[in-house]
N, C-alpha and C positions, 0 to 999 in steps of 0.2 A: 427548837433550835438550841444548840449548846450555848451556855451563858456567855462564853468568851467570843462569840461571833456577833459582830455588829449587825443590827437590823438593816436589811436591804435599803429601806427608805432613808436611812441616816448616812449612807455612803457619800463620800466627797471625792474630789479628784486626788486627795492625798491617800486614799485607800487603793491598794494594789489592784483589786478587781475593777474598780471604776476607772482607774488610770489606764488599765489594759483596754477596756472597752472604748473609752473616748479617743485614745491614741490610734485606734483603727482608722479614723478619719484622716486621710492623707493630708488634707489642707491644715488640719489642726497640728498634726505631727510635724509637718514642714514649718508651720508657724512657730512652734515651740523651739525647734532647732535654730531658725533664723533669728529669733529674738534673744535667745540665750547666748548664742555664739557670734551674733552680729555678722552673719554671712547671708548670701543669697543662694537658694536652692531651687532649681526648676522642677525637679522630680525626685522621687525616691523609689527604690526597689525593695519590696518587702522580702526579707529573708524568712521571717516567720515571727509573729508576735509571740511573746513568752516562749521563745525557742528553747528547747531542752538540749543541752550539750553534755554528753557524757562519753568521752572517747575511750575510756578504759573501765572495765567492770568494777575495778577496785576504787575508782575515782568518785569523789563527791560530785553529783550532778548539779547543774545550775539551770535556772530558768531566767531568761532575759525578758524583761517586761516589753521592751520595744527594741527590735534588732533590724536596722534598715541600712541600705547602701545608697550612695550617690556617687556615681562615677568610680573614682579610685579611693573612696573613703567608706568606712563602716562606722555606724553610730549605734551605741547601746545607751538607752535612756532608762533610768531606774527611778522609781519613787521610793523613798526611804523614810519610815517614821518610827524606827526603833533600832536597837543594837548599833548605836553610833560608834561604840568603842571598837567594834570588829571591822569597821569600814575599810581601813587601809589594807588589811590582809585579804579582805573579801574582794577588793578591787584588783589586787595582785592576782588572785586566783581567776577572776573574771577575765583579765587580760590574757592569761595563759591559755584559758579554754577557748577564747575567741580566736587567738592566733592559731591554735591547734585545728580549729574548725575551718579557718580560712586557708591554711596552707596544706593542701592535699599532699599525700605521699609522693615524693619525687620532685615536687615543685621547688624552685629556687627561692631563697629567702627574700630576694628582691621583689618577688611577686606579692609579698604581704601588703595589703592595703593599709593606708593610714587609718588608725583607729582612734575614735573619740568616745570615751566613756563619761557619761553624765549622771550624777546622782543629785536628784532634787530632794532635799532633806527638810523635814518639818522641825528640825532642831539644829543646833550649831554643832557640826561634826568635829570641830577642832578647838572650840572654846575661845576663839579670838574676836568674835563679834563681826566678822566680815560677811557680807551678803554673798560673796563668791570667793572660792578658793580654786586656783588653777595650778596644776602640777605637771612639770616636765622633768625628764632626767637630765641633770646638769653635773658638771665636774666640780667637786668641792674645792679643788685647788685653783680653779679658774672659773668663776661663776658665769662668765660670758660664754663658756664652751658648753654647748648643748649636745647631748649624745646623738640627737637626730635619728632616733629610732621610730619617729613618726607616730608616737603614742602620747595622748594627752588625756588627763583626767580632770574633770570639772566637778566641783561640789557647790551647789547653791543652797543657801541657808534662808529659809522663809522667815525664821525668827527675826532676821535683820533686814526684812524687806524695805523698811523705811530708810535704810542706809544706802540702798542701791542708787548710784548716780544716774544710771540709765533708766529712763522713764518706762520703757517696755519691760525690762527685767523687774523693776520695782512693782509694776502692775501685776505681772504674772506671779511673783512671789507673794504679793499681798493677797492674791486670790487663793493661793495654796493655804495661806495662814488664816484668813478671815472669811473665806468662802463668799466674798462679795465682789462681783465684777465692777471694774472701774474704767474699762475702755472697750472698744469694739471687739478686740480679740478675746478678752476674758468673758465678754457677754456671749460670744460664740461658744466658748468652752462651757459656760454655765448652761446654755440651752442644750448642749450635747449631754451634760450630766443629767439634766431633767428628763431628757428623752430616754436615756438608759433606764431611769427609774420607772418609766411607764411601760417598759417592755416586760411582760410577765414571763416570757420565755427566759430572759436573762435572770429574772428573780429565781426561777427554778434552778438554773445553772449555778447561781451563787449559793443557794441553799444546799446544793449537792457538792459544792467545792471541797469542804472538809473531808467528805467521804472519798472523793476522787483522789485527793492528795494521799490519804491513807492507803488507798488501793494501789497508787503508783509506788509508794514506798514499799509496800508488801511485794509487788511484782519485781521491784529492783532487788530486794533481798533474796527472793526466790531465784532470780537469774544468777546472782552472785554465788549462791549456794550450788547451783548446777555446775557452774564453771569450776568451783573448788572441788566438787565431786569428780569431775572429769580429770582434773589435775592429780587427784589421788594423793595429796600430800598431808591432809588432815583427817582426823577421825570424824565420824558422824557427830559425836558429842561436841568436838571442837568447832565444827562448822555451824552447828545449831547455836552455840554460844557466840561465835563471831558475827553471825548474821541476824541474831535475835529472832530465831525461828524455833518452833516446837521441834523436839527431836523426832517426833512421829512424822512431821512434814519432811524433814531431811531424809529419813529412811524411805518415804514414799518416792521422793525424787530419785534416790539411788536405785530403787527398783525400776522406775521408768527408764532411767539411763541404761541399766543393764538389759532391759527388754529391747530397747532400741538397738543395742549392739548385736543382739541375737538375730535381728531381722536381716 
């Protein structure tokens, strides 16, 4: 196993792979949403866990850890344990990709569902010491005037778990931070984490994850190169450089495209 990959048995809910597995349980997923947002949810519709969204071949693709719907709302829940400095623009990009995915061609803008993006962070994303940061678009000239675009972004800071006034939020953030369950819900999560660790098939998937990611990146670069070849606006050398591919591979793709045109 590469040195930079955490051993499977050491994974916690704060790790992306474990978070993805545990949140497949609808009751846990609903429980997290209800506790963090202080709402009631009777059911959720799975859009797709770790859904990949890439509307344009030149766009950076994103993977959403948990992407679910409830009536006229869509929720994206992310676990974040690094790169806090890039979070604001990352959230901006996530919002644009989610909206593009939800609004099919020809649909009216009013059809866009309300969107809630939640980042559960293992550090303080804004350095103010708050356990929770909530963002909506407001008018700077009139702070009471909200844009009402029905998009909200939440950032929860597990480092400040002890400052959370809400008991349920405090318990959940404390579990993220200290890995110790303190109420019934976090005990349920802890059991789910332990269950994942006993699943040898998931261990195999986790071990292969770095390879799968590299394969996906390679496939994306190949697909982008094909489209650039079809557009015929760049040389083979320029495409190879732009997509970080061997020149030999680009030439092979060009030959395949030429052969397909002859058929």
